[in-house]
C-alpha angles and dihedrals in degrees: 000000000000117000126207115269092242096054108130116242121239088258090052090050092054089058095047124089118247088243092055090049091049091053094055117112112270091244090060091045089052091048091049090049088055091049091050092048090051093047091048092053091048092049092049091050092047091047091050091049092047092049090050090051091051089049091051090049100044111018096091094046091046092050090050091049091050091048090050088054091048096245135117097202139022138069127320130177123223130185119230111174108301093344134090111218114209110203114188123186105183123211115239115194122190123187125209100239097207093049091045091051089053090050089051090052090049091051091048091047090054089057097256128119110251089201087074088067108018129057115214125198118192119206140164121214115235090235092057092042090053091050094055118105110262093250090056093046089056088057091053095047097086089059095045126088120180120207127180127224128222119298112251117199121190125185121221131168114264092249092050096059 
């Protein structure tokens, strides 16, 4: 896609006020949006490649350092010249919900309180909430808080909509 010659660069944009950006012709805003999308994709690709290079360089040493500490996950520090390399391998735990529910029932059946061991989060999907009869929805309202996310505006040519 060819952009107009007078499209501000990303660096130019960083030095412009929000008001000045907002007053630009829509064609320039759309061109700048395209430049930012392209730059974002390039940055993501470069970041992924850089992260992969660091992993190639340090993963084996980090794994050896973790093994020496007797751990499979977590943070280790390595020295490379004048730099300290912090290599973090986070632990991700996933629980089988059906099996965990059965364990909670077993704990309750044995006379213990499963809440001492198991955290429970109750939620209602918006689709199911919307399908409830109005009288039922009114009963749920005191427990429901609606928050909005950030507005996202995308420009597209009139014939592309």
